[in-house]
N, C-alpha and C positions, 0 to 999 in steps of 0.2 A: 278203515271205516269208509263205507261207500256213501257218497253224497247222493241223496235222493231229492228229486223235485216233485212237485204235485203232478206234473205230467207223467213222470215215471210210475207213480202210484196208480194213476188212472189207466195206464197201458199195461200194468202188470197183470191184470185179470185175464188177459188173453194169453198169458204165458203159462198159466196153471193148467195141468192135465186134469181131465175130467175122469171121475171114478164113480162107481155105483154107490159106494158108501162114503163119499166125501161130504164136505160141508155144503150147506144150502147156497147155491150160486147167487141167489138174490140177496141174501144176508151178507155174503162176502162182498158182493159189489157195493151194497149200501155202506158197509163198513169202510171199504176202500175209498168211497166217495167222501165219507166223513174225514178219514185220515188225510186225504188229499186236500180237502178244504182247510183243515187245521194246519197242515204243513204249509199250505199256500199263505195262510194268515201269518204264521210264524216267520215265513220267509220275508213277507212284506214288513213285518215288525223288525226283523233283523236288518233289513235294508235301511229302514228309517232310523233305527238305533245306531247303525254303523255310520250313517251320515251325520247323526247328531254327535256321535263320539268324535268324528273327524272335525266337526265344527268346534267342539269343546277343546280338542287338542290344539287347533289353530288359535283359539282364544287364549288357552293356557300359555302357549308359546308367546303370543302377543303380550300377555300380562307379565310373563317372565322377562321378556325383552324390556318392557316398560319398567319393571322393578329394577332390573340391572341398570338401566339408564338413570333411574331416580337415585339408586345407590351411588352410582358414579358421580352424578351431579351433586348429591349431598356431600360426598367425600371431597369433591373439588371445591365446594362452597366452604367446607370446614377448613381445608388447606388455605383457601384464599383468605378466609377470616383470620386464621392464625398468622398468615404472612402480613395481612394489613395491620394486625395488632402489633406484631414485632416492628414493622416499618414505622408505625405511629410512635412506638416507644423510642425507637432510634431517633426519629425526627424531634420528639419532645426533649430527649437528652441533648441533642445538638443545639436546639433552640435555648435550652436552659443554660448550657455552657456559654453560648453567645451572649445571652442576657447577662450572665454573671460577669463576663469579660467587659461588656459595655458599662455595666454598673460600677465595676472596679475602676474603669477608665474615668467615668464621670466623677466618682468619689475622689480619685487622685487629682483630677483637675480642680475639683472644689477645694481640696486641701491645699493645693498649691496656690489657688486664688486667695484663700484665707490667710496663708502665710505671707503672701505678697502684700495683701492689705494690711496685715499686722505690721510688717516691716515698714510700709509707707507711713502708717500712723505713728510708729515709733520715730521715724525720721522727721515727720512733721512736728512731733512733740519736742525732739531735740532742737530742731531749727527754731521753733517758737521760743524755747528756753534761752537759746543763744541770742535771738533777736531781742527778747525782753531784757536780758542782761546787758547787752550792748546799748539798748535804748535807755536803760536806767543809768548806766555810766555817762551816756551823753547828756541826760538831764542834769546829772550831778555836775558835770563840767559846765553846763549852761548856768547853773546856780552859782558855781564858783566864779564864772566870768561875770555874771550880773553883779555879784557882790563886789568884785574887783572894780567894775565900772562905776558902781554906786559910790564906792569910796574915792574913786579917782575924780569923778565929776562933781562931787560935793552937792551944791545946791542947784545944779542945773537939772532940776527934776523933770521939766517939760520935755526938753530935748532928749533926756535919758529915757523917759517913758516912750517917746516915739521910736527911739532906737531899739528898745526892748520889744516893742510890738513887731518891728521889722524882723528882729531875730527869731521871734516865735513863729513867724510865717515861713521861715526857710530853715534848712539844715545843711550841714556839711560845707561844701565850697560855696554854696549860695549865701550862707551867712557871712562869709568873709567878703564876698562881692558886695552885698548890701552894706556891710560896715565900711567898705572902702568908698562906696558911692554916696553915703549919707553924710551931709555936712553937719557937724556938731558945733554948737555955739562955743565961742572961745571963752575960756575961764581966765580970770586974772592969774597971771603967771606968778607963782609963788617964788620967793627967793630960793635960790639953789641951796640945797642942804648937803651937808657932807654925807647923809645917809641916802643911798640909792635905792629906788623902788624895785622890787622884783618884777620881772616881766609877767604879763597876764598869762593865765593858762590858755593853751591853744585848744581849739575845739575841732575835732575831726568828725567826719560823717560816719554813720553806721555802716558796717560792712554789709554789702548787698546780699551776700549769701548768709548773713547772720552767723558767721563762724567765729567772730572774735569781738573783743571789746574795743572801744574807741582808743586810738593811739594818741599819745601826748607828744 
């Protein structure tokens, strides 16, 4: 196919041979001018459309590049989101295990503290029981001693009362020291009898640890 331009059409009229019975030259020239004008218009439109097509191609390539970049960015964001989710789940699992370990340690410490307090309470109860038992026996021996002294001194009630008050203010070895230092009024010496009096019961001090009764 031969490419024709408007200029080729316009010059073509000089190439035709003239004949007696040919077409009317003016009509042929007029038609060639019309054809040349139409062809020129079509050529201009073709150039404009070709330029527009090139622009559209460039825009399409730009859009495709942008679409590809957006798809890659979207895929990267999805992968990043999935990785962040997995990492958060791993961190949550680690923190949960650490919290459970700390809670177990705190609970174990609390249980040990409760057991220790319970043991201490039991020890204090046992110590209190031993102390009360020893104190009860001590008071019983005090009563026995006071009864013995009452029978021994007879009517010396005043001196005996002062002596009892001193005994109530002290315990243990202090009671013996006060008894040794306190002068007691002399009683009339009774005639010796063949029956000997039993010695007074001894009074011992309460064990400081509360572990035993008073010794005799």
